N, C-alpha and C positions, 0 to 999 in steps of 0.2 A: 439485439442483434446478435447474430452466430458471428464465431469467429471467420468463418469463409466472407461470410455476408461483409465483415468489417476491412478482409484482405482485400479483397477486389473494390471496394471502396478507397480505402489507403492506397490501393496503386492505381489506383487514377491518378496520383500526384508525383509520384516516380518518377525523378529523369532519370533512372538507368534503365527505365522496365524494357527498355527496348535493345538494350547494347548485346552485344556478342555473346552467344553461349558457347561453351567447351563444351567438345561429343559426350560429356559426361550429365548435360545439361545444366553446369554454373554458369550463372551470370556474373565473372569476378570481380566486374565494375560495381555492381547491384550488391553485392556483397559486403565489398570493401564499405561502402558508402551506408549501410545499416550498421555495421558490427562500430565502424567509425563514428558514425552518430551515435548508436548509443551507448557508447562510452562520455561523449557528452551530454548526452541529457540525463543518465544517472547524478553523473556529477553536480548537474542545474537540482537535482531532485533533494543530494545529501549537502548543498546549499544553503536550500530552503530548514533544512532541519537544523544544520552547524548556527542560522541564523536565531532560531527559537532555543536552542540550547545553549548558546556560547554569548549570544550575541542580546540577549534579552528582547526579541521580537518577537511578536505573538506567530505559532506554526499557522500558516497562510496558506490554508487548504485548499482557496482556489487556486493560486498556483501551482502547488501540487498536485491537483484535479491535472489541470494545463501540461504540467512536465510531463506526468505519468504520459497521459496520452500521447505524449512527445516517442516516449521510451517503447509502448507500444507500435506506434510508426514505424518505428526503427527495428523494431523485432522481427516486424511484415518484411519490410525491405529486408534484412538480413536471409529471412524465411526464402525468401521468394528468389533471392539470387544465388542459395543452396538446394532450389529446385522444393521446399518443401513447403506447404500448406501451415498454417496457426493450426490447424485442426493435430496435422501430422504433430507438432511441435506440442504440443498440452497432452493429447493422448503417450506422445514418448516420455513425457514428465514423468504425468499422474501412474506409468505402469512401474518407471524408475524408483517411485519415493513408494511405492505398494509394495516393490522388495523390499528397499531399503528399513521400511517402518511399516510393516505387516499387521499390527494394529496402533498405528498410530503414533507418531513425534516418541521417540525414547532416548532421552540424556546416555543411558550406557552407550547403545547401540551409532549414536552420535558420535561419542570420544573414540570407542571400539570399531570403528566400521573398514573393513577389508579393502572397500576401492575409495 
């Protein structure tokens, strides 16, 4: 599945996809829903790791996969609200990382980063 195909399929279940957009193409209700949900779902992923690392639970990989899917849904929701596609988000991130780490990750470049 491509990122675009995922985004189209995921947006089918967005409660805010038809909310009003600003003149800049933003849908603030959708952006807000996406960012708030992203924070909540990331917390659920962390909870799975916490239980594994500090409470003696086996790492629940199936639950983690489920929660990571929810994270992706909310990233798509926020991107749509901001007027971006997931392809644009992914491309922008790779371009940023190539500039930051042209030869792959380097701890020295990470510690002494300009931005």
